[in-house]
N, C-alpha and C positions, 0 to 999 in steps of 0.2 A: 504494500500500500504506500503510495507516495505521500509526501507531507501535505498535499492538497486534498487528499481523499479523507472522508470523514472518519474520525477515530471514535469508535463506540464499542461498548461492551456487548451490544446486541447487534448481530449482523443486519445490515440494511442492504437493499438492492444496490448493485454496483453502479447503476446509472445515477442513483441519488448520491452515493459516496463520491463519485467522480465529478459531480456538477459543482462548478464554482464560477466566479465572475472575474476573469482576468481582463486586464487592459492591454497587455502586451500581445499584439496580434501580428501575424505574418502578412506584410503588405503585398507579397508576391503570390500568396495562395488565393485560390479562387473558391468561392462557395458555388458549387455546381447548381444549375437550375433544378435538377432532380432532388438535391439535398434540401434546397429552399422550399420546394413543393412539399417534401415530407414533413418539414417543420410546421408548415401552415396546415397540412392535413391533420397533424397531431393536435394542433391548437383548435382546429375546427371541431374535433370530436370530444372536446372537453365538456364536462357536465355544466349545466346552468339552471338557474331557477326556472321551473316551469318550461324548460326547453326553449327559453327566450333567445338564447345564443347571441348575447350582446357584444361579443368580441369582433372587432374588425382590425385590419392592418393595412397601413401604407407600406409598400415594399420597394426598396431601391437596391440595385446591385452596383458595386463599385464601377464607376465610369458612366453610369446613366444619370439622366436629369433628376429623377426622383431621389437618388442617393445624394446628389449635391444639394438639393433643396432641403432634405432632412438634415444633412450635415450643417447647413447654414442656420438651422434653428437651435442647434446644441450650444451649450455654454462654451466659452473659450477653452476652459479646462478639458471638457469632454471632446471638443474638436481636436485637441492636441494629440489624442491617441486614437479616437474613433475613425479618423480618416483612413486608417489602415485596415478597417473591417472589410470583409468581402461583401457584406450586405448591411444596410441600415433599415430598420423598420420603426414605425410608430404604432403602438397599440392604442386602439380607440375603443371607447365604450359607447354603445348605442343606449342612451338613457331614456329615450321615448320611442314608442312605436304606435301603431294605429289604435291600440287599446289604452294608451296613456303612458305613465311612467313605468319603466322597466325596473322591477325590484332587483336589488343586488347586482346591478350592472357591472360595477367595478370588481366585485368578487368574481363574477363570471369571467371577466377579462383576466383576472389574476390566475384563475384555474387554467385558462387557455395558455397563459404565459408560461406556467410551469410545465404544461405538456410540451410546449415549444422548446423550452430549455432542456428537458430530458431527452427529447428526440434529437436535439443538437448533439448531446453527449453520444447517443447511439450512432450518429453520423460521423463521429470523430471531430466535431466542431465544438466551439465554445460560444457562450452568449454572455453579454454584460448588459443588464437592464439599467436605465438611467432616468432619474427624475430631473436632471439638469438640462432642460430645454425650454424654449419659449413656446408655450401653448398657443398664445395668440398668433405667433408667427406661423405655426403649423396650420391653424385655422385659415389664415390668409393665403398661405402658399398653396394649399390644397382645396380651397373653397369648400370647407366642410359645411354640411347642412346643420341646421338647428337640431339638437337632440343627439349630436355625436360629439363626444368629448375626448380630446387627446389626453392620455393618462401616462404613458411610458414610452421612452425611446429605447431601442434595442440594437445593439451591435452584435453581429454574427460573424465569426471568422475562424481562422485556424490559429492555434496557440503559437506565439512567436517567442523570441528571446527577450527576457525581461529588460535587457540592456537597451532595447529600442526606446524605452520610456525616458532615457536620458539622465535624469537626476537621481541621486542616491536614495533619497527618501521614497520616490516612486518605485524604484527597484526593490527596496526593502519591503515595502508594503505588498508588492506583487509576490514576493517569495516567502512571506511570513506564513506560518502554519494557520490553517483555518481554525476558528474557535466558535463554540456555541455554548449557550448556557447549559449547565448540567441538567439532566432530566428531573432531578429533585426540585429545581427551581422553575420548571417548565410545565409540569403536569401535576395537578392537585386532586385530592379526594377528600370528601367531608368538608372541612373548612379550608378557606384560602390559606395557602402556605403549608398545608399538610401534604407531603409528597405522595403521589400515587405509586411511585416506584423508588 
């Protein structure tokens, strides 16, 4: 198990153990259209409240206009590394449909996003999801209709050498072991704070 794989006393599926969010991407590697289609199919089959399927995606591959427009909406810090991605996406939540407000639309998009991320691992790719982007710029750049809200930007690519990040702090952050709260602080039974395990 690499230092980026989940360390746990209970085995979890290797796709979950291997999933992480690197910034060091290989700018010469391509995300093949079939791989991107598989990621989006995985997202499409995510569960949602009442089968409302609120998740939508803007999809750009490196070199195309959509990629450039998405890149232009990212914060400067995210642009500094995300330009090396093979694909950039924006995850959108459809918050209203013909019946009115879509319940749990963001949750549905989150479920789709995790399916997408795990499929990326299965494809030999990595995914980094970002909050650092201009939502209004996405709305304007892609003429989004009312009831569609940009929620997350997503870089998809092939893992690269951490040295491409340039500064020592970023390289250290990239190579540091993954950490999570211990299970005793994560799952409770009875009263709050009473560990389930």
